[in-house]
DOFI-239390 format. One line per field, with one value per residue (C-alpha): residue number from 1; residue in one letter; y, x, z. Coordinates in steps of 0.1 Angstrom, whole numbers, plus 2048, in hexadecimal, padded with zeros to 3 digits. Layout:
BEGIN
k <- NUM/...;
r <- A/...;
Y <- Y/...;
X <- X/...;
Z <- Z/...;
END
This chain:
BEGIN
k <- 1/2/3/4/5/6/7/8/9/10/11/12/13/14/15/16/17/18/19/20/21/22/23/24/25/26/27/28/29/30/31/32/33/34/35/36/37/38/39/40/41/42/43/44/45/46/47/48/49/50/51/52/53/54/55/56/57/58/59/60/61/62/63/64/65/66/67/68/69/70/71/72/73/74/75/76/77/78/79/80/81/82/83/84/85/86/87/88/89/90/91/92/93/94/95/96/97/98/99/100/101/102/103/104/105/106/107/108/109/110/111/112/113/114/115/116/117/118/119/120/121/122/123/124/125/126/127/128/129/130/131/132/133/134/135/136/137/138/139/140/141/142/143/144/145/146/147/148/149/150/151/152/153/154/155/156/157/158/159/160/161/162/163/164/165/166/167/168/169/170/171/172/173/174/175/176/177/178/179/180/181/182/183/184/185/186/187/188/189/190/191/192/193/194/195/196/197/198/199/200/201/202/203/204/205/206/207/208/209/210/211/212/213/214/215/216/217/218/219/220/221/222/223/224/225/226/227/228/229/230/231/232/233/234/235/236/237/238/239/240/241/242/243/244/245/246/247/248/249/250/251/252/253/254/255/256/257/258/259/260/261/262/263/264/265/266/267/268/269/270/271/272/273/274/275/276/277/278/279/280/281/282/283/284/285/286/287/288/289/290/291/292/293/294/295/296/297/298/299/300/301/302/303/304/305/306/307/308/309/310/311/312/313/314/315/316/317/318/319/320/321/322/323/324/325/326/327/328/329/330/331/332/333/334/335/336/337/338/339/340/341/342/343/344/345/346/347/348/349/350/351/352/353/354/355/356/357/358/359/360/361/362/363/364/365/366/367/368/369/370/371/372/373/374/375/376/377/378/379/380/381/382/383/384/385/386/387/388/389/390/391/392/393/394/395/396/397/398/399/400/401/402/403/404/405/406/407/408/409/410/411/412/413/414/415/416/417/418/419/420/421/422/423/424/425/426/427/428/429/430/431/432/433/434/435/436/437/438/439/440/441/442/443/444/445/446/447/448/449/450/451/452/453/454/455/456/457/458/459/460/461/462/463/464/465/466/467/468/469/470/471/472/473/474/475/476/477/478/479/480/481/482/483/484/485/486/487/488/489/490/491/492/493/494/495/496/497/498/499/500/501/502/503/504/505/506/507/508/509/510/511/512/513/514/515/516/517/518/519/520/521/522/523/524/525/526/527/528/529/530/531/532/533/534/535/536/537/538;
r <- M/S/G/K/R/P/S/E/P/G/P/S/R/M/G/K/R/G/K/K/E/V/V/A/E/F/S/D/A/V/T/E/K/T/L/K/K/Q/V/A/A/A/W/S/H/R/T/P/F/I/H/A/I/V/V/D/M/D/P/F/L/H/C/V/I/P/N/F/I/Q/S/Q/D/F/L/E/G/L/H/K/E/L/L/S/L/D/F/H/E/K/Y/N/D/L/Y/K/F/Q/Q/S/D/D/L/K/K/R/R/E/P/H/I/S/A/L/R/K/L/L/F/E/D/F/R/S/W/L/S/D/I/S/N/I/D/L/E/S/T/I/D/M/S/C/A/K/Y/E/F/T/D/A/L/L/C/H/D/D/E/L/E/G/R/R/V/A/F/I/L/Y/L/V/P/S/W/D/R/S/F/G/G/T/L/D/L/F/S/T/D/E/H/L/Q/P/K/H/I/A/K/S/L/T/P/S/W/N/K/L/V/F/F/E/V/S/P/V/S/F/H/Q/V/S/E/V/L/S/E/E/K/S/R/L/S/I/S/G/W/F/H/G/P/S/V/I/K/P/P/T/Y/L/E/P/L/I/P/R/N/P/H/I/P/Q/D/H/E/I/L/Y/E/W/I/N/P/T/Y/L/D/M/E/Y/Q/A/Q/I/Q/E/E/F/E/E/R/S/E/I/L/L/K/E/F/L/K/P/E/K/F/E/K/V/C/E/A/L/E/K/E/V/E/W/S/I/C/G/P/P/N/K/R/F/Y/E/R/A/E/E/S/Q/L/P/D/I/L/K/G/C/M/T/L/F/R/S/E/A/L/F/L/L/L/S/N/F/T/G/L/K/L/H/F/L/A/P/C/E/E/E/I/K/D/K/T/E/T/A/C/A/A/G/S/T/E/E/G/T/S/H/N/P/L/E/S/T/Q/L/A/I/S/S/N/S/Q/H/S/S/E/Q/G/D/A/A/P/G/K/E/T/T/R/K/E/S/S/V/P/T/C/Q/G/E/L/R/R/W/K/T/G/H/Y/T/L/I/H/D/N/S/Q/T/E/F/A/L/D/L/V/L/Y/C/G/C/E/G/W/E/P/E/Y/G/G/F/T/S/Y/I/A/K/G/E/D/E/E/L/L/V/V/N/P/E/N/N/S/L/A/L/V/Y/R/D/R/E/T/L/K/F/V/K/H/I/N/H/R/S/L/E/Q/K/K/S/F/P/D/R/T/G/F/W/D/F/S/F/I/Y/Y/E;
Y <- 32E/342/346/326/30D/2E9/2CF/2B3/293/29C/27E/269/24B/22E/236/21D/213/215/234/24C/266/288/291/2B2/2B6/2D7/2E4/2CC/2F2/2EB/2CA/2CF/2CD/2E8/304/2F9/2FF/322/32D/325/337/358/354/355/36E/383/388/387/363/362/33E/326/337/35F/36C/38E/3A5/3C9/3D4/3B5/38E/37C/363/35B/337/339/316/30A/2EB/2D2/2C6/2DC/2C3/2C8/2EC/2E9/2D3/2E9/305/2F8/2EE/30E/31F/30C/312/32D/350/36A/391/39B/3BE/3D9/3F8/3E4/3CC/3C7/3A3/37F/361/341/32A/31D/303/2EF/2D5/2D7/2AE/2BD/2A7/2C3/2D9/2BF/2B5/2D9/2DB/2BB/2CB/2E8/2E1/2C5/2C3/2E5/2F1/2D6/2E8/30A/303/2FA/313/32C/31E/323/30A/30B/2F9/2E4/2FD/2FF/322/326/333/33E/360/370/395/3A8/3CA/3E6/3CB/3D3/3CA/3EA/3E9/3D4/3BD/39E/39C/385/370/352/358/356/351/35B/34E/354/33A/34C/33C/35B/35C/36C/38B/3AE/3C5/3DF/3C7/3D3/3B9/3BC/3AC/3D2/3D1/3EF/3FB/40B/42B/42F/428/407/418/411/429/424/404/3FB/3D8/3CC/3AA/39E/37F/364/33F/326/341/340/35D/359/372/374/383/39F/3C5/3D2/3BA/3CF/3CB/3CE/3BF/3E0/3E2/3CF/3E0/3C6/3C3/3A3/391/380/37D/35C/34D/338/34A/343/342/329/32F/32C/339/35E/374/395/3B4/3D5/3F2/3FE/41E/43C/457/47A/48B/49E/4C1/4CC/4EF/503/51C/53E/55B/564/572/567/581/562/54A/563/56C/542/531/52C/543/526/515/535/533/52B/513/505/4FB/4EF/4D4/4CD/4C8/4B0/49B/499/491/473/465/46F/47C/498/49E/4C7/4D1/4F2/4FB/513/534/52B/547/53D/519/523/535/514/4FD/516/516/4F4/4EE/501/50F/4F8/4E4/4C4/4A7/482/47A/456/43C/428/40C/426/43E/44F/468/493/4AF/4D3/4E8/500/51A/51C/51D/538/550/543/51E/530/543/522/512/52D/529/505/50E/52E/534/53C/51C/509/515/511/4EA/4ED/4F6/4DF/4C1/4C9/4C2/4D9/4E7/50E/51A/528/505/4F3/4D4/4B8/4C1/4E4/4D6/4BF/4DE/4F2/4DA/4CF/4F2/4FC/4DA/4E6/50A/4FB/514/50E/52B/52C/535/530/51F/506/4FD/4FA/509/528/538/52E/531/553/558/558/57B/57E/566/579/590/574/563/57F/582/560/564/581/56E/568/549/530/50D/515/525/507/4EE/4FB/4FF/4DB/4D4/4EA/4E2/4DE/4D1/4C8/4CB/4C7/4CF/4AC/4A1/480/46C/448/434/446/43A/435/418/410/404/3F9/41D/429/446/43C/457/46C/48A/499/494/4AE/4AD/4C6/4B8/4CB/4BF/4A5/4A6/483/470/449/436/419/434/430/44F/44E/44B/42E/429/407/3FF/3F0/3CB/3CD/3CE/3D6/3F9/412/42F/437/45E/463/482/49B/4BF/4D8/4C2/4C4/4A1/49F/480/479/45C/44C/435/417/426/427/438/432/445/426/421/42F/41C/421/420/445/44F/44D/471/480/477/493/4A9/4A7/4B7/4A9/48D/484/49F/4B3/4B5/4CE/4B4/4BD/4A8/4BB/4AF/4BC;
X <- 5F8/618/633/633/652/643/62F/640/632/625/62A/609/606/5EA/5CE/5C0/5A4/5BC/5B5/5D3/5DB/5E9/608/615/63D/650/672/693/69D/685/68F/6B3/6C4/6E3/6C8/6AD/6CB/6D7/6B6/6B0/6CD/6C2/69F/6AF/6C8/6B1/6CA/6C5/6CD/6C7/6C7/6AF/69B/69D/698/696/691/689/670/66B/676/665/670/66E/66F/66F/660/64E/63C/651/638/62A/60C/605/603/5EB/5D4/5D6/5CC/5B2/5A0/5A4/592/578/56A/550/55D/54E/55B/568/560/565/57D/59E/597/586/58D/57F/581/57C/569/588/59D/59F/583/581/589/595/5B1/5CE/5C2/5BE/5E6/5F0/5E2/5F4/610/60E/601/614/637/63D/62F/649/664/659/65A/679/689/678/67A/652/63C/622/602/5ED/5D5/5C8/5C4/5C3/5AE/5AE/5AD/5AB/5B1/5A3/5A5/5A5/5A1/5BE/5C6/5CF/5E7/5E7/5FC/5E7/5E6/5CF/5D1/5E6/5F2/617/622/60D/614/60C/60C/609/5F7/5FD/603/623/620/62C/633/61E/5FF/600/5F4/616/61D/62B/63D/63A/657/64B/651/65B/635/636/620/622/634/639/63E/665/663/646/64A/63E/624/633/626/62E/640/63C/63D/63C/640/640/61F/62C/620/637/62A/618/611/5F7/5EB/5F3/5D8/5D0/5D4/5D4/5AE/5B9/5CA/5BF/5D7/5D1/5E1/5DC/5E1/5E0/5F2/602/5F6/60A/611/608/624/621/616/625/60C/5F3/601/5E6/5E7/5E5/5C1/5B8/5B4/589/585/563/554/568/552/546/523/509/51A/533/513/505/52A/52A/50C/4F3/4D5/4BD/4CD/4CB/4A6/492/478/48F/4A6/489/480/4A5/4A5/485/495/4B6/4A6/496/4B2/4D0/4E1/4D9/4EF/4E7/4F0/500/509/521/519/523/53E/54B/54C/560/57C/57F/589/59A/5B5/5B3/5C0/5E0/5E4/5E3/604/5FB/60C/603/5EC/5F4/5FF/5EF/5E0/5C8/5C7/5D8/5D2/5DC/5D5/5D9/5F4/5DA/5F5/5FC/5D7/5CC/5B5/59A/598/5A6/585/571/582/57A/555/551/55E/54B/531/516/51F/51B/4F4/4EC/4F7/4E2/4C6/4D0/4CF/4BF/4DC/4EA/50B/505/4F2/4D6/4CD/4B2/4BB/4A4/493/48A/479/466/45F/450/43E/42D/427/419/3FE/3F6/3EF/3D7/3E0/3D6/3D5/3DA/3FF/408/42A/42E/450/46C/488/478/48B/4AB/4A6/4A4/4C3/4DF/4DF/4E2/4F8/516/505/4F9/51D/52A/50A/516/537/532/518/520/530/519/50C/4FA/517/531/516/513/53B/540/532/539/534/556/562/581/585/59D/5A3/5AD/5B5/5AC/5BE/5C3/5D0/5BE/5AB/5A3/599/589/5A4/5A1/5A6/58C/575/553/53D/524/52A/51F/535/537/549/549/553/566/570/55F/550/551/557/547/53B/555/572/570/574/553/54B/539/52A/52B/51D/536/546/52F/539/516/513/4FB/504/519/520/52E/543/52C/536/52B/51A/51C/515/507/507/4FF/513/510/527/51D/529/545/553/56C/575/57A/59B/59A/5A2/5B3/591/590/5AF/592/589/5A4/596/578/590/5B7/5C2/5AF/5BD/59E/58F/58E/57B/572/56C/563/554/540/539/51C;
Z <- 619/60E/62C/635/633/619/62C/63B/64C/66E/689/695/6A7/6A9/6C2/6D7/6BA/6A0/694/68D/6A9/69E/6B5/6BA/6BE/6C5/6B4/6BA/6CC/6E9/6EF/6EE/711/70C/6FC/719/730/71F/71F/744/74E/739/746/76C/768/754/738/70C/6FD/6D4/6C6/6BA/6D4/6E0/6FD/706/721/70D/71B/730/731/70E/6FD/6D7/6C4/69D/694/6B1/6A1/68B/673/65A/651/675/678/654/665/683/670/65F/67D/68E/66F/673/695/6A1/6A6/6B9/6B7/6DA/6DB/6FA/700/701/6E2/6BE/6B4/6AD/6C4/6C5/6E0/6FB/6ED/70E/705/6E1/6D1/6AF/6AD/6A2/6BC/6DB/6CE/6D0/6F1/701/6F1/6FD/725/72A/717/712/734/744/731/73B/760/75B/748/75B/77D/781/78F/773/77B/762/75B/737/72B/704/6E9/6C3/6BA/695/690/66E/660/67C/698/6B7/6DF/6EE/70A/722/740/73F/762/771/78F/788/768/765/741/720/704/6DB/6BF/69C/680/664/642/636/64A/64A/662/64C/654/674/690/6A0/6C5/6D4/6F5/708/722/743/75A/77E/788/774/75B/736/724/6FE/6E4/6E8/6D5/6B8/6AF/68C/68E/676/66F/68A/6A2/6C9/6DD/703/71F/745/755/76A/772/755/73B/72B/702/6EC/6C5/6AF/698/678/657/63F/62F/620/638/65B/679/687/6AA/6C9/6EA/70D/730/744/768/78A/7AA/7B4/7B6/7C9/7BA/7C0/7CB/7B2/7A4/7AB/78F/79E/7A0/782/798/799/79A/7A1/787/777/77E/75F/757/740/725/71C/716/6FA/6EE/6E3/6E6/6CA/6D9/6D3/6F6/70B/702/727/719/704/721/737/717/713/739/736/720/732/751/73A/727/742/722/703/6E4/6E0/6B9/6AB/6D1/6C9/6B3/68D/68C/6AD/6A8/683/694/6AC/690/67F/6A1/6A2/684/68B/6A9/6C6/6D7/6DE/6F1/6FA/715/726/72E/717/72C/738/719/6F9/6EA/6E4/702/6F7/70C/71A/722/6FE/6ED/6DB/6E8/6D9/6E4/706/705/6FF/718/72E/726/72E/752/755/76F/757/743/764/769/747/74D/76E/756/73C/754/773/788/7A3/78D/79D/7BD/7AD/79F/7B6/7C4/7C4/7E6/7DC/7BC/7CF/7ED/7D0/7B7/7D7/7E5/7C3/7C2/7E7/7D8/7BB/7A7/77F/770/74B/744/767/767/784/776/791/780/778/791/784/75E/764/778/75F/757/781/788/790/7A9/7BA/7BC/7CA/7E6/7ED/7F4/809/81F/844/84B/85C/858/838/822/831/823/801/7FE/80A/7ED/7D1/7AE/796/779/768/743/725/6FC/6EE/6CC/6BD/6A3/693/6AF/6CD/6E5/70A/723/740/75A/77D/78C/775/78D/791/79B/795/77C/75D/73F/725/702/6E6/6C5/6A9/687/688/65E/64F/66F/671/68D/67F/681/6A8/6BE/6CE/6F2/6FD/720/72F/753/76C/761/747/725/711/706/71B/702/6E3/6DC/6BB/6B4/69D/696/6AD/6C1/6E6/6F7/721/731/756/763/785/79A/784/762/74D/731/716/6F5/6DA/6C7/6A8/68D/66A/65B/667/64C/631/640/62F/610/614/62A/620/63E/658/66F/689/69C/6BD/6D9/6FC/71B/738/757/770/794/7A7;
END
């Protein structure tokens, strides 16, 4: 395999039964006493040190040992054993790669020898230079990253983890192949900002770093379709350290609807969706599935103008931090009128009521609550009215209200104060929304502070022609604490996705990989897609 030094005899010794026992030894750099003292001093004083072992503080403390194992024969044997293992796909919001079973109890000779070397001899050396009382806990596995695989920004912090390590067993590797270990700088809130340093994998290179609240890193997407990025990684465990308080991001403001009558609906929306009977059908399906996709939602001429404006007239800014999200958000105050108008549509009183009709949720005071629906249904049943053509749909009274909702809204505002008014004002429906651009490398992640509450998600997709699910960029819904997907919403042009989620449901937008560049073959000027993303609360 290219990129490796010529093979040389590896150490071995006779076992109890006369069998040759494989032994792993690390490089002379690790055993050299003077060098060990220098590395320990650099670690203790947090100062850079460049020698056969590299210690660096930018952006956080990490070390590199270029030729960690002495014997190339041993490495060849180890590589062969690792490739013979069973690998399982690991897939969620944070990563996509293949991982072996736990190497803690594997009996293959080279794997066993490396495990002994790492968690006995090297652990002792590492304890000395770091002044951390590292435990004998064995925590190691083998990871294989292939084309489009990635591990996104995270800090590795879990109870007991003190030092993370990665031993690379890759062929000759170039940075253009991706798969780099990217280290992030942090801001005043200890949140990751941007990539400050990228370490390119190479055969027999060991990288290790102290796990801390600022040890944010990622494995960048592998871009080579031929080469596989193989590594052994894990953690040395030790006494837990005191963590700083968790930073909580400022809450995104939620606002009630904008007073806007039904005319805005007729101006923007496909007339099919304004038909009362069709709204009832939509609601019936939505109440059964808690989700629906409404195709060709905007009028064609409006949608065309929206897409034209998105192509050229928008100011975008990066939305982070990268351990939670990475995409571009439009600067709303600078939007052209056509896009401002679309944002107004989704915030309008008329749309709040229309969404109530689509979903059965009480997003407008004219929409009936569950108790009212139940009362009306029971009243209708008690009356025994079964005349042909008579409707007992409990939504009938609200379906006709779009044309007169502004009048009712003003009447409610003029009502005398009292218990009923106070009750309604305490639960005024609200929304929050943004216009987003999605390109290669963008994503959102589930994180510790992800909000879990009852909410209606609305997304209108634009510029998705030729978009394939394998590119990523779809929205995935999962149950809290689980990786299994409950629902996947794929981007589809001029389609309005509505999804109702409860307190046990989380969502993320899957990392957009480099396959997405294939979109350029059909649409040379297209680099991803856009969406209008809103969340509504009862």
